[in-house]
ZAMARGU-4260 file (C-alpha; in steps of 0.2 Angstrom, whole numbers, plus 5000, padded with zeros to 4 digits):
<rodrens>
0) 4443/4440/5420 | 4445/4434/5437 | 4432/4435/5449 | 4432/4447/5462 | 4430/4443/5479
5) 4412/4450/5478 | 4409/4438/5466 | 4417/4422/5479 | 4408/4428/5495 | 4390/4428/5485
10) 4393/4411/5479 | 4400/4403/5492 | 4383/4414/5502 | 4371/4407/5487 | 4381/4390/5488
15) 4376/4386/5505 | 4360/4393/5506 | 4357/4381/5491 | 4365/4367/5502 | 4354/4371/5517
20) 4339/4371/5506 | 4341/4355/5498 | 4346/4343/5512 | 4330/4350/5520 | 4322/4345/5503
25) 4330/4331/5501 | 4327/4328/5521 | 4310/4330/5520 | 4306/4320/5501 | 4314/4305/5512
30) 4305/4304/5523 | 4288/4310/5517 | 4295/4295/5504 | 4297/4282/5520 | 4279/4287/5528
35) 4269/4283/5514 | 4274/4267/5508 | 4275/4262/5526 | 4257/4264/5526 | 4258/4257/5508
40) 4262/4242/5516 | 4249/4243/5528 | 4236/4245/5520 | 4243/4232/5508 | 4245/4219/5526
45) 4224/4223/5527 | 4221/4217/5512 | 4225/4201/5514 | 4208/4199/5530 | 4197/4210/5517
50) 4190/4191/5513 | 4190/4184/5531 | 4178/4199/5534 | 4166/4199/5519 | 4164/4179/5523
55) 4162/4182/5542 | 4146/4197/5537 | 4140/4184/5527 | 4137/4168/5540 | 4130/4182/5552
60) 4116/4187/5541 | 4112/4170/5543 | 4111/4168/5560 | 4101/4179/5572 | 4118/4184/5583
65) 4135/4181/5587 | 4134/4170/5601 | 4125/4160/5588 | 4139/4162/5577 | 4150/4156/5585
70) 4142/4142/5595 | 4141/4133/5576 | 4149/4120/5574 | 4153/4124/5555 | 4159/4140/5560
75) 4170/4134/5573 | 4178/4123/5560 | 4178/4136/5547 | 4187/4148/5560 | 4199/4135/5565
80) 4202/4133/5547 | 4209/4149/5543 | 4212/4159/5559 | 4221/4145/5568 | 4232/4147/5576
85) 4226/4167/5583 | 4214/4163/5592 | 4203/4147/5600 | 4184/4145/5596 | 4170/4141/5609
90) 4182/4137/5626 | 4191/4128/5615 | 4208/4133/5616 | 4219/4136/5602 | 4235/4125/5601
95) 4251/4131/5609 | 4260/4138/5596 | 4276/4136/5590 | 4289/4145/5598 | 4296/4154/5584
100) 4277/4157/5577 | 4275/4174/5577 | 4263/4182/5589 | 4241/4182/5588 | 4237/4197/5575
105) 4218/4192/5572 | 4203/4195/5587 | 4186/4199/5582 | 4173/4213/5590 | 4155/4214/5591
110) 4146/4232/5584 | 4153/4241/5602 | 4168/4237/5602 | 4163/4224/5615 | 4181/4209/5613
115) 4170/4192/5608 | 4187/4180/5601 | 4205/4184/5602 | 4220/4191/5614 | 4211/4200/5629
120) 4225/4210/5630 | 4229/4221/5612 | 4235/4240/5608 | 4224/4255/5606 | 4231/4256/5590
125) 4221/4243/5582 | 4218/4243/5563 | 4200/4236/5561 | 4191/4229/5548 | 4172/4233/5546
130) 4159/4217/5545 | 4145/4220/5534 | 4129/4210/5534 | 4113/4214/5525 | 4120/4232/5523
135) 4122/4236/5542 | 4141/4234/5553 | 4139/4221/5565 | 4155/4220/5570 | 4174/4221/5567
140) 4190/4209/5562 | 4203/4218/5572 | 4222/4218/5564 | 4236/4220/5578 | 4250/4231/5569
145) 4266/4219/5566 | 4281/4223/5574 | 4288/4223/5556 | 4283/4219/5540 | 4289/4206/5526
150) 4294/4217/5513 | 4294/4207/5496 | 4312/4209/5487 | 4304/4221/5472 | 4296/4231/5488
155) 4313/4232/5496 | 4320/4233/5477 | 4306/4245/5473 | 4309/4256/5490 | 4330/4259/5486
160) 4328/4262/5466 | 4316/4278/5472 | 4327/4282/5489 | 4343/4282/5475 | 4331/4291/5463
165) 4328/4306/5475 | 4345/4306/5480 | 4351/4308/5460 | 4337/4323/5460 | 4344/4332/5475
170) 4364/4328/5470 | 4357/4337/5453 | 4349/4350/5458 | 4363/4354/5468 | 4374/4356/5455
175) 4364/4366/5446 | 4360/4378/5459 | 4379/4381/5462 | 4383/4382/5444 | 4366/4395/5444
180) 4373/4405/5460 | 4390/4407/5448 | 4382/4415/5437 | 4370/4424/5447 | 4386/4431/5456
185) 4397/4434/5442 | 4381/4446/5432 | 4379/4457/5448 | 4399/4457/5455 | 4405/4462/5435
190) 4395/4479/5436 | 4400/4478/5455 | 4416/4476/5450 | 4419/4490/5438 | 4411/4503/5448
195) 4422/4499/5463 | 4436/4501/5449 | 4430/4516/5440 | 4431/4524/5458 | 4446/4518/5464
200) 4453/4526/5447 | 4445/4543/5448 | 4449/4544/5467 | 4465/4543/5461 | 4465/4557/5452
205) 4465/4546/5434 | 4453/4557/5420 | 4444/4550/5406 | 4436/4534/5414 | 4420/4527/5410
210) 4412/4513/5416 | 4405/4500/5398 | 4384/4499/5397 | 4380/4480/5398 | 4360/4483/5402
215) 4344/4494/5405 | 4341/4488/5422 | 4347/4495/5440 | 4366/4494/5436 | 4366/4500/5418
220) 4359/4514/5425 | 4369/4515/5438 | 4383/4512/5426 | 4376/4528/5417 | 4375/4540/5433
225) 4394/4537/5435 | 4398/4539/5419 | 4388/4557/5419 | 4398/4561/5437 | 4417/4556/5429
230) 4410/4569/5411 | 4407/4583/5424 | 4423/4580/5436 | 4431/4580/5420 | 4422/4594/5412
235) 4426/4606/5433 | 4445/4599/5432 | 4446/4604/5416 | 4437/4622/5420 | 4451/4625/5432
240) 4464/4620/5423 | 4457/4633/5411 | 4454/4647/5426 | 4472/4643/5435 | 4480/4650/5414
245) 4470/4660/5412 | 4477/4670/5427 | 4494/4665/5423 | 4491/4674/5405 | 4482/4689/5410
250) 4494/4692/5425 | 4512/4685/5420 | 4513/4701/5407 | 4507/4715/5418 | 4518/4708/5433
255) 4534/4708/5422 | 4531/4725/5417 | 4525/4730/5435 | 4543/4721/5441 | 4553/4728/5428
260) 4550/4749/5430 | 4550/4746/5447 | 4569/4736/5447 | 4571/4753/5433 | 4568/4764/5447
265) 4580/4754/5460 | 4593/4753/5448 | 4593/4772/5447 | 4589/4769/5424 | 4574/4778/5427
270) 4570/4792/5440 | 4558/4792/5451 | 4550/4804/5445 | 4531/4808/5449 | 4529/4803/5430
275) 4534/4786/5434 | 4526/4782/5447 | 4509/4790/5439 | 4514/4774/5425 | 4516/4762/5439
280) 4497/4768/5448 | 4493/4765/5429 | 4500/4748/5427 | 4493/4743/5446 | 4477/4748/5442
285) 4477/4735/5424 | 4480/4723/5437 | 4468/4724/5447 | 4456/4725/5435 | 4462/4708/5425
290) 4461/4704/5445 | 4442/4708/5445 | 4437/4701/5429 | 4446/4683/5433 | 4437/4685/5450
295) 4420/4688/5441 | 4423/4676/5430 | 4427/4660/5441 | 4410/4664/5450 | 4402/4657/5430
300) 4391/4646/5440 | 4372/4656/5439 | 4371/4651/5459 | 4389/4658/5463 | 4387/4673/5458
305) 4383/4686/5474 | 4369/4692/5464 | 4354/4700/5476 | 4335/4701/5470 | 4328/4715/5471
310) 4317/4728/5459 | 4325/4736/5448 | 4322/4750/5435 | 4332/4747/5421 | 4327/4764/5412
315) 4336/4777/5423 | 4349/4761/5428 | 4356/4762/5408 | 4351/4780/5406 | 4363/4785/5423
320) 4379/4773/5415 | 4377/4781/5395 | 4376/4800/5405 | 4391/4794/5413 | 4402/4788/5398
325) 4396/4803/5386 | 4412/4808/5384 | 4423/4793/5380 | 4408/4788/5366 | 4412/4807/5359
330) 4428/4803/5359 | 4426/4787/5351 | 4416/4797/5337 | 4399/4787/5341 | 4382/4794/5343
335) 4372/4784/5353 | 4352/4781/5355 | 4342/4778/5367 | 4322/4769/5365 | 4320/4767/5382
340) 4300/4767/5390 | 4295/4770/5408 | 4291/4753/5421 | 4301/4743/5414 | 4306/4731/5433
345) 4316/4717/5435 | 4321/4706/5448 | 4340/4707/5448 | 4354/4718/5456 | 4359/4734/5450
350) 4378/4733/5456 | 4379/4718/5442 | 4367/4723/5428 | 4377/4741/5427 | 4394/4728/5426
355) 4386/4718/5412 | 4380/4734/5402 | 4395/4745/5404 | 4403/4730/5397 | 4394/4729/5383
360) 4397/4747/5379 | 4416/4744/5381 | 4415/4732/5368 | 4405/4743/5358 | 4418/4756/5362
365) 4434/4745/5359 | 4427/4739/5345 | 4415/4751/5332 | 4425/4761/5318 | 4421/4780/5322
370) 4411/4787/5318 | 4400/4774/5321 | 4385/4772/5329 | 4378/4760/5346 | 4357/4758/5348
375) 4351/4754/5365 | 4330/4750/5365 | 4318/4739/5378 | 4303/4730/5371 | 4289/4720/5380
380) 4287/4704/5374 | 4273/4695/5383 | 4281/4690/5401 | 4300/4696/5397 | 4306/4712/5391
385) 4318/4713/5377 | 4335/4722/5379 | 4342/4724/5360 | 4361/4732/5362 | 4367/4735/5342
390) 4382/4745/5335 | 4388/4749/5316 | 4401/4742/5309 | 4413/4732/5308 | 4403/4715/5314
395) 4410/4696/5315 | 4407/4683/5303 | 4392/4669/5306 | 4405/4656/5313 | 4412/4668/5326
400) 4394/4673/5333 | 4391/4658/5345 | 4411/4660/5351 | 4411/4679/5358 | 4405/4673/5375
405) 4420/4663/5377 | 4433/4666/5390 | 4449/4675/5382 | 4441/4673/5365 | 4449/4683/5349
410) 4442/4686/5334 | 4450/4681/5318 | 4452/4697/5309 | 4467/4706/5316 | 4458/4723/5314
415) 4448/4717/5327 | 4459/4710/5341 | 4458/4724/5354 | 4477/4727/5362 | 4468/4733/5378
420) 4456/4721/5382 | 4458/4700/5391 | 4446/4693/5383 | 4436/4691/5396 | 4421/4704/5396
425) 4408/4696/5388 | 4409/4678/5396 | 4410/4690/5414 | 4393/4697/5403 | 4383/4681/5398
430) 4385/4673/5419 | 4379/4693/5424 | 4366/4688/5413 | 4362/4670/5416 | 4362/4675/5434
435) 4347/4684/5433 | 4337/4672/5422 | 4341/4679/5406 | 4350/4673/5392 | 4362/4685/5383
440) 4366/4682/5363 | 4373/4689/5348 | 4366/4692/5330 | 4371/4703/5316 | 4364/4723/5317
445) 4356/4732/5302 | 4368/4742/5305 | 4383/4734/5300 | 4389/4725/5318 | 4383/4716/5331
450) 4366/4715/5341 | 4366/4709/5356 | 4346/4702/5366 | 4345/4700/5383 | 4327/4692/5387
455) 4323/4697/5407 | 4307/4691/5414 | 4295/4704/5420 | 4292/4709/5438 | 4277/4717/5443
460) 4285/4722/5460 | 4287/4736/5463 | 4303/4745/5479 | 4293/4750/5493
</rodrens>
């Protein structure tokens, strides 16, 4: 797989940074080596004069003062033999130096730093070797720094070898850092490139896009979050397609029937009689009801439902609902039993709750055999009100219990398939229950049919 532009930029930046860092390290290392090596040569240069300072200290110990020591003929001869042609003795000028000889470098100072012997003019950075007699410093042997060191062949070879080693190490570290930069850039750039590719795929409308999770670090967490987002978008796209299919399916048939009846009246096949117009009105009512159900289902998310949150008493609401449908219940050959305690208060929207209970009632009227029974009761459970809505036979299988609230679900039993419904009522009821913080679930009823249970949080509030 080719490296992305992100990887290339990272490699370039890291490599440039490494070049700068190792160039500085090499320059500092080389400067430090040369400085320390020069100091080593200076110390080595001074060491050759240490025996002279030691001998002068031993001679001073046998003489009361520097003038007496320097006036001694034996001392003059020793100094002349060892220090000439660096300086003359006791008024005797040194022999004229050879034109190619180096300038004098040695001089003698007393304990106060005053010149005793040697060149009158000497630099401020004069190196001094203490002359010690009987445990105290009595003077100094001054050494003027040489303008250049006569480096031995072995020392020169050692210096060159150390510089080559330093350069080799710096080059090896630079190559290793370059390879490391490439690895780091690939490690960082790979998940970023995969994320960019996945994002572009989602933006172009491709479904099923997922990013492989390679690790548990931040990149892995980002990949997992992207996959969750992709799954959410896929589910949303699928839901939208299903809703469009629902709308098309639910509206196609009534619109076709309505159009056929209108065309028949326009063509004179059927007269525009009150009965035909009444039939058209009924078709429009059913079509309007389907549109309203689809609109409610589009608000399936609890947060999307336009529900008020005010104290609502369930017992009078259910009593009025059953009373208003008493005739339909009797025509269906059913008997309705209510067991509702007083003061059943919840937080909710009375209009939506009427829709919820109305859908359950419509389901019982449509599927319960005659003669049959509907039983509605409410019980207190800790912080909840449990509403139980059950009806008599027929019932459904265990496998169908959890699917009853799916949109447009039809029972496998042909005798339980309604001809006048759209399969959305129970799905809407479930959404309204969830919007009220409750859950609608189905069980088998002791009466032989279904038992719907809803657990509403208790509200201690009362309307003012």
